[in-house]
C-alpha positions as CSV (number, residue, x, y, z in Angstrom):
1,M,99.9,89.8,118.4
2,F,97.2,87.8,116.8
3,S,97.4,90.1,113.6
4,L,101.3,89.3,113.2
5,I,100.7,85.7,113.0
6,L,97.8,85.9,110.7
7,V,100.2,88.1,108.7
8,L,103.0,85.6,109.3
9,L,100.7,82.3,107.9
10,A,99.2,84.4,105.3
11,I,102.5,84.8,104.0
12,G,103.6,81.1,104.6
13,F,100.5,79.7,102.8
14,M,101.2,81.5,99.7
15,I,105.0,80.1,99.4
16,F,103.7,77.0,100.1
17,I,101.0,76.7,97.8
18,H,103.4,78.0,94.8
19,E,106.1,75.3,96.0
20,L,103.6,72.6,96.7
21,G,102.4,73.4,92.9
22,H,105.9,72.8,91.9
23,F,105.9,69.5,94.2
24,L,102.8,67.9,92.5
25,A,103.8,68.7,88.7
26,A,107.7,67.6,89.4
27,R,105.5,64.4,90.7
28,M,103.0,64.1,88.0
29,N,106.4,64.5,85.5
30,G,108.6,62.1,86.7
31,V,111.3,64.4,88.0
32,K,112.5,63.2,91.3
33,V,111.9,65.4,94.2
34,E,114.6,65.3,96.9
35,E,113.2,66.9,99.9
36,F,109.7,69.2,100.1
37,G,110.0,71.6,102.8
38,I,107.3,72.6,105.2
39,G,109.1,76.1,106.6
40,Y,112.8,77.0,105.8
41,P,115.6,75.4,107.4
42,P,117.4,74.4,110.0
43,R,115.8,71.3,109.9
44,L,113.5,70.1,112.9
45,A,112.7,66.6,111.4
46,G,112.2,64.6,108.2
47,I,110.4,61.7,107.2
48,Y,110.6,59.8,104.2
49,R,108.8,56.7,102.6
50,Q,110.9,53.5,101.7
51,N,109.2,49.4,101.1
52,G,106.1,51.2,102.0
53,R,106.6,52.4,105.5
54,W,107.5,55.6,107.1
55,K,110.8,56.3,108.3
56,L,112.3,59.1,109.9
57,L,114.7,60.7,108.8
58,Q,118.4,60.1,111.1
59,K,121.2,62.7,111.4
60,D,123.3,63.0,108.3
61,E,121.2,60.4,106.5
62,K,120.3,60.9,102.9
63,P,117.5,58.2,101.4
64,A,117.0,58.0,97.8
65,E,113.2,58.9,98.6
66,T,111.9,62.4,98.8
67,V,112.2,63.8,102.5
68,Y,109.1,65.8,103.5
69,S,110.7,67.9,106.3
70,L,109.3,70.7,109.3
71,N,111.6,73.2,109.5
72,A,112.5,75.7,111.9
73,L,111.3,79.1,109.9
74,L,107.7,77.7,109.8
75,F,106.2,80.7,107.6
76,G,107.0,79.2,103.9
77,G,108.4,76.1,102.4
78,F,110.6,74.8,99.2
79,C,110.6,72.0,96.9
80,K,114.3,70.8,96.1
81,M,114.5,69.0,92.9
82,S,116.9,66.7,91.6
83,G,119.2,68.3,89.2
84,E,117.8,71.5,89.4
85,Q,120.4,73.9,90.8
86,L,122.8,74.4,87.7
87,T,126.7,73.8,88.5
88,P,129.7,74.6,86.5
89,E,129.9,70.9,85.9
90,M,126.6,70.6,84.2
91,A,127.0,73.8,82.4
92,E,129.5,71.5,80.0
93,K,128.2,70.2,76.6
94,N,128.3,66.6,77.8
95,Y,127.1,66.5,80.8
96,K,124.3,63.9,81.1
97,F,121.5,64.2,83.2
98,K,119.5,61.7,84.8
99,K,116.2,60.5,83.4
100,E,114.9,61.9,87.0
101,D,116.7,65.1,87.1
102,F,115.1,68.4,86.2
103,F,116.8,69.6,83.3
104,G,116.7,65.7,82.4
105,V,113.1,65.6,81.4
106,S,111.8,67.2,77.8
107,P,111.2,71.2,77.7
108,L,107.5,70.5,77.9
109,R,107.8,68.5,81.1
110,R,109.9,71.3,82.9
111,L,107.4,73.8,81.4
112,Q,104.5,72.2,83.8
113,I,106.7,72.3,86.2
114,I,107.7,76.1,86.8
115,F,104.1,76.8,85.6
116,F,102.1,75.1,88.2
117,G,103.7,77.5,90.9
118,P,102.3,80.4,89.7
119,L,98.8,78.3,88.9
120,F,98.4,77.5,92.3
121,N,98.8,81.1,93.6
122,Y,96.2,81.6,91.1
123,L,94.1,79.2,92.0
124,S,94.0,79.4,95.5
125,G,93.8,83.0,95.2
126,L,90.6,82.5,93.3
127,L,89.4,80.0,95.8
128,I,89.9,82.7,98.8
129,L,87.5,84.7,97.1
130,A,85.0,82.1,96.4
131,V,84.9,81.3,100.3
132,I,84.5,84.7,101.4
133,L,81.3,85.1,98.8
134,F,80.1,82.0,100.2
135,F,79.4,83.4,103.2
136,P,77.6,86.5,104.5
137,V,79.7,89.0,105.7
138,N,78.8,91.9,108.3
139,F,80.2,95.3,107.8
140,H,80.3,99.3,108.5
141,D,79.0,100.9,105.0
142,F,77.3,104.3,105.0
143,E,74.7,105.7,103.2
144,P,75.2,106.8,99.4
145,V,75.3,110.6,100.1
146,I,78.5,111.8,99.0
147,D,81.2,114.4,99.8
148,V,82.9,115.6,96.6
149,R,86.7,116.7,96.5
150,S,87.5,119.3,94.0
151,N,91.0,118.3,93.2
152,F,93.5,115.3,93.8
153,S,97.5,115.1,93.1
154,R,98.8,113.6,90.2
155,Q,102.7,113.8,90.0
156,G,102.8,116.8,92.7
157,A,100.4,118.8,90.2
158,E,96.6,119.3,91.6
159,E,93.9,117.9,88.8
160,E,90.2,118.1,89.1
161,T,88.5,114.6,90.2
162,V,86.2,112.6,88.1
163,F,83.1,113.7,90.0
164,F,83.7,117.1,90.9
165,N,84.6,117.4,86.7
166,A,80.9,115.7,86.3
167,G,79.0,118.4,87.8
168,F,78.4,116.2,91.9
169,K,78.1,118.5,94.6
170,T,78.5,117.2,98.6
171,G,75.0,116.2,99.7
172,D,73.9,114.6,96.2
173,R,72.7,110.9,96.9
174,I,73.6,108.2,94.2
175,I,70.7,106.4,93.1
176,S,71.9,104.4,90.6
177,I,75.0,103.3,88.4
178,N,73.9,102.3,84.7
179,N,70.3,101.5,86.2
180,E,71.7,99.4,88.7
181,K,70.2,100.5,92.3
182,I,72.6,102.0,94.5
183,S,71.9,101.1,98.1
184,Y,74.8,102.1,100.1
185,F,78.3,104.3,99.6
186,N,80.9,101.4,98.6
187,D,78.5,100.3,96.1
188,I,79.3,103.4,94.3
189,T,82.8,102.6,93.7
190,E,81.9,98.8,93.2
191,K,79.8,99.4,90.1
192,I,82.0,101.9,88.7
193,S,84.8,99.7,89.2
194,S,82.7,97.1,87.3
195,S,81.5,99.1,84.6
196,V,85.1,100.0,84.0
197,L,86.6,96.7,83.8
198,Q,83.6,95.1,82.1
199,G,81.7,97.4,80.3
200,T,81.4,98.4,76.7
201,N,79.5,101.7,76.6
202,E,81.7,104.7,76.3
203,M,79.4,106.6,79.0
204,I,78.5,105.6,82.7
205,T,74.8,106.7,83.3
206,L,74.7,107.9,87.2
207,A,71.3,108.8,88.8
208,F,71.2,111.0,91.8
209,R,68.7,113.3,94.0
210,R,69.7,117.0,94.7
211,N,67.0,119.1,96.5
212,E,64.3,116.5,96.3
213,K,64.8,116.2,92.3
214,T,66.3,113.5,90.2
215,T,69.4,114.2,87.7
216,Y,71.5,112.2,85.7
217,S,74.9,112.6,84.6
218,L,77.5,111.0,82.6
219,I,81.1,110.3,83.4
220,R,83.2,109.2,80.1
221,R,84.5,105.3,80.9
222,R,87.9,105.8,79.5
223,L,88.4,108.5,82.0
224,I,88.9,106.3,84.8
225,A,89.9,103.2,82.5
226,D,93.3,104.7,81.6
227,N,93.6,105.7,85.2
228,M,92.9,102.7,87.5
229,N,95.5,102.9,90.0
230,L,94.8,106.3,90.8
231,L,91.7,105.6,92.4
232,T,93.2,105.1,96.0
233,E,94.7,108.5,95.0
234,G,90.9,110.0,94.7
235,L,91.1,110.4,91.7
236,L,86.7,109.6,91.9
237,G,87.1,112.7,94.5
238,I,84.6,111.1,96.6
239,A,83.8,110.0,100.3
240,P,80.8,109.2,102.6
241,L,78.8,112.0,103.9
242,T,80.2,111.6,107.6
243,L,79.5,114.2,110.4
244,P,83.1,115.8,111.5
245,K,82.1,115.1,115.0
246,V,85.4,114.2,117.3
247,A,86.9,111.2,118.4
248,K,89.9,111.8,119.7
249,C,92.7,114.4,119.8
250,L,96.4,113.4,119.3
251,P,98.5,114.6,122.4
252,G,101.0,117.2,121.4
253,Y,98.8,118.1,118.4
254,P,97.1,121.8,117.5
255,A,93.7,120.3,118.4
256,E,94.6,119.3,122.2
257,K,96.1,122.5,122.8
258,A,93.6,124.6,121.5
259,G,90.8,122.5,123.8
260,I,89.2,120.6,121.5
261,I,87.5,117.5,123.2
262,P,85.9,114.2,122.2
263,G,82.2,114.4,121.4
264,E,82.3,118.0,120.0
265,I,81.8,118.9,116.6
266,I,83.5,121.3,113.9
267,K,80.6,123.8,112.1
268,S,83.0,126.0,110.0
269,V,86.9,126.3,109.0
270,N,87.8,130.1,108.6
271,G,83.4,130.9,108.4
272,R,83.0,128.6,105.8
273,D,80.8,125.9,107.0
274,V,82.0,122.1,106.7
275,N,79.2,119.6,106.5
276,S,81.9,116.5,106.5
277,V,84.9,114.9,107.6
278,A,86.3,114.7,104.1
279,E,85.6,118.7,104.1
280,V,87.2,119.4,107.2
281,Q,90.2,117.6,106.1
282,E,90.4,119.3,102.7
283,Q,90.3,122.8,104.4
284,I,92.8,122.1,107.1
285,S,95.5,120.1,104.6
286,R,95.8,124.1,102.8
287,L,96.5,125.8,105.6
288,A,99.4,124.5,107.0
289,S,101.5,126.9,109.3
290,T,98.7,129.4,109.0
291,A,96.1,130.8,111.9
292,V,92.9,129.1,111.3
293,N,89.6,129.9,113.0
294,L,86.9,126.8,113.8
295,E,83.5,126.8,115.1
296,I,83.0,124.0,117.3
297,I,79.4,122.8,118.4
298,N,80.2,121.1,122.0
299,R,78.3,118.0,123.8
300,K,75.4,120.4,124.9
301,G,75.0,121.9,121.6
302,E,76.4,125.1,122.2
303,S,78.8,127.1,119.7
304,R,81.9,128.6,120.5
305,K,85.2,129.4,118.4
306,T,88.7,128.7,118.8
307,A,92.0,129.3,116.7
308,V,94.6,126.6,115.8
309,I,98.0,126.5,113.9
310,P,97.8,123.4,111.6
311,R,101.3,121.5,111.7
312,S,102.6,121.0,108.5
313,E,103.7,117.1,107.9
314,S,104.9,116.3,104.2
315,G,103.4,119.5,102.8
316,R,99.8,119.4,104.4
317,G,97.9,121.3,107.4
318,I,97.3,118.6,110.5
319,I,96.1,119.7,113.5
320,G,95.9,116.0,114.8
321,I,92.1,114.9,115.2
322,E,90.4,111.5,114.4
323,F,86.8,111.8,113.6
324,D,84.4,109.6,114.6
325,I,83.4,108.0,111.2
326,L,81.7,105.2,112.9
327,G,79.1,107.2,114.3
328,S,77.8,107.8,110.8
329,A,78.0,104.8,109.6
330,I,75.1,101.7,109.2
331,K,75.7,98.4,109.7
332,R,75.3,95.9,106.6
333,T,75.1,92.3,106.1
334,E,76.0,91.0,102.1
335,P,74.4,88.0,101.7
336,G,76.3,84.9,101.0
337,K,76.7,83.7,97.2
338,P,75.6,80.3,96.4
339,F,77.6,77.8,94.4
340,P,78.6,78.3,91.5
341,I,77.8,81.8,91.6
342,N,81.1,82.3,94.0
343,I,83.4,80.6,91.6
344,K,81.5,82.9,88.7
345,E,82.5,86.3,91.1
346,A,85.4,84.9,92.5
347,F,86.8,84.5,88.6
348,N,85.5,87.8,87.5
349,E,86.9,89.7,91.0
350,G,89.9,88.0,90.3
351,N,90.7,88.2,87.1
352,N,89.6,92.7,86.8
353,F,92.2,92.8,90.0
354,I,94.9,91.4,87.9
355,I,94.1,93.2,84.6
356,M,94.0,97.0,86.9
357,N,97.4,95.8,88.1
358,I,98.9,95.0,84.7
359,K,97.5,98.5,83.3
360,G,99.3,99.8,86.5
361,F,102.7,98.3,85.6
362,G,101.9,99.9,81.9
363,R,101.6,103.3,83.6
364,I,104.5,102.8,85.7
365,F,106.8,102.2,83.2
366,R,105.4,105.2,81.1
367,G,106.0,107.5,83.8
368,E,103.4,108.5,84.5
369,I,103.0,107.4,88.1
370,P,106.0,107.6,90.1
371,F,108.0,104.3,90.7
372,R,108.9,104.8,94.3
373,K,104.8,105.4,95.0
374,S,103.7,102.8,93.5
375,V,105.8,100.0,94.7
376,Q,106.2,98.0,97.9
377,G,108.6,95.7,99.3
378,P,108.7,92.8,102.2
379,I,108.2,95.2,104.9
380,G,105.5,97.1,103.2
381,I,103.2,94.5,102.6
382,M,103.5,93.2,105.9
383,G,102.6,96.4,107.1
384,T,99.7,96.5,104.9
385,M,98.5,93.3,106.2
386,Y,98.9,94.2,109.6
387,S,96.7,97.5,109.4
388,V,93.8,94.8,107.3
389,A,94.1,92.4,109.6
390,Q,92.8,94.3,112.5
391,S,89.9,95.9,110.7
392,G,88.3,92.0,110.6
393,F,89.0,88.8,109.0
394,S,87.5,89.0,105.9
395,S,89.1,92.0,104.8
396,F,92.3,90.2,105.4
397,M,91.7,86.7,103.6
398,R,90.6,89.3,100.8
399,L,93.8,91.2,100.8
400,T,95.6,88.0,101.0
401,A,93.9,86.3,97.8
402,Y,94.9,89.6,96.4
403,I,98.5,89.2,96.9
404,S,98.6,85.3,95.8
405,L,97.2,86.5,92.5
406,I,99.6,89.2,92.2
407,L,102.6,86.9,93.2
408,A,100.9,84.3,90.5
409,F,101.4,87.3,87.6
410,M,104.5,88.5,88.5
411,N,106.1,85.2,88.8
412,L,105.1,84.6,85.0
413,L,106.7,87.7,84.1
414,P,110.0,87.2,81.6
415,I,112.4,88.2,84.8
416,P,115.7,86.7,85.6
417,V,115.7,83.9,88.6
418,V,111.8,83.9,88.6
419,D,110.0,80.9,87.2
420,G,108.9,83.2,83.8
421,S,112.5,83.3,83.0
422,H,112.7,79.6,83.1
423,I,109.1,79.5,81.2
424,I,111.0,81.7,78.3
425,Y,113.6,79.5,78.5
426,N,111.9,76.2,77.6
427,I,109.6,78.0,74.9
428,I,112.6,78.8,73.0
429,E,113.5,75.0,73.4
430,I,110.2,73.6,72.3
431,I,110.3,76.0,69.3
432,S,113.9,75.4,68.3
433,R,114.2,72.2,69.3
434,R,117.6,72.7,70.8
435,R,118.9,73.3,74.7
436,V,119.3,76.6,75.7
437,P,123.0,76.4,76.5
438,L,122.9,76.0,80.5
439,R,125.7,78.2,80.5
440,V,124.0,81.1,79.3
441,I,121.3,80.4,81.5
442,M,123.7,80.2,84.3
443,G,124.6,83.8,83.6
444,I,121.2,85.3,83.3
445,Q,120.9,84.2,86.3
446,T,123.4,85.3,88.1
447,V,122.9,88.8,86.6
448,G,119.3,88.7,87.1
449,V,119.9,87.7,91.3
450,V,122.4,90.8,91.3
451,I,119.4,92.9,89.8
452,L,116.5,91.4,92.3
453,L,119.2,91.7,95.0
454,G,119.2,95.6,94.1
455,F,115.5,95.8,93.9
456,F,114.6,93.8,97.0
457,L,117.4,96.7,99.0
458,F,115.6,99.7,97.1
459,V,111.7,98.6,97.9
460,T,113.2,97.9,101.1
461,F,115.0,100.8,102.0
462,N,111.8,102.8,100.3
463,D,109.3,100.9,103.0
464,V,111.6,101.8,106.1
465,S,111.6,105.7,104.8
466,N,108.0,105.8,104.0
467,L,107.5,104.6,107.8
468,F,109.6,106.9,108.9
469,R,107.3,109.8,106.9
470,R,104.2,108.8,108.7
């Protein structure tokens, strides 16, 4: 329940901070704000300031001053500006806007009002990251010993992973990346990502130990830079080397039926020794609906053999085991970054995240990434936030910062209805020194609403479908 409340508060905060940006910019630029609300109607209460005194809003009262309201649906907010909503009457050529109306001020002032919404989302995202970086964080990590997978799936086709292609093997210990020491597994992906996004060298140099010998390998930076959105799909092909120790067997699944119990370790699959969770999962996933022989080491260290037939789910073999991943983990404390270093690192992290997503959008439009697998609607986003909220507050706040940054970017896109389209209208007006016909704006916005509604229905259906596929 607490995680759900946290998710709703975070979403509400992001919407509220966006509307706060519009509100402050409107006040600075002489546009009257009729109502600034916390949450969405129905209204619970409202106040306004008249002649230097605060007054409680009465039922059906419509004061000339700005109403500050508290509304029933608390998670969000809105900023209602005078003359903001266009009507057919306003679209007439001779309609005279008031000086305090949104369309009554200059296009440069309107541009500032519109831009401040996304700007506040961007700044709040960076601020959250800066606060996270300022405080020390305790979390679980792993030794930088890698479990290498040979292939990953790209649009249904199997391709070699980056690390397998570079000659790495399971059990290799990464020592350094571009001469920067690696102490934990998470450092590997972090250093590679920063090298790709910020580096200028064509090759990334990795030092690793194998059989007590130090060896070097090179990875082409472009290979990862052009495929950043596939990092979560297994592009690198590495996981921490974790002992395949059983934590739980899911009821009704093959592992439970075979008598496998928590605390036991899987030693081999079809006679082939396995040294990690990833290796077990990779072997089993290929053997759906096929008899598989397992060698098990019980809690006493004794070996026994059993057979299972993996259940086929989404074309992958599943036997229903949850592994004791944290049993192989080590506790790690990331020291806080002092001011102003935390500001600089938050700026770099936030901008790198936006750049990575821009490249991802490019790949979607080029058809390199399936659109359906790459987008999430409100249900999917809330589901992701809920899962992360259960894993830790720091991780949840970082995700909130990332979503706020993406909201800023998305709102700047020239899509009808969102802020980006209004930015375009006003830039055109500034350059041409002629107002874009309001009837044209109304027409574009109407079409935009229809398109946006269709997109919303699609992503919602996609989110629900994904829930049932799990």
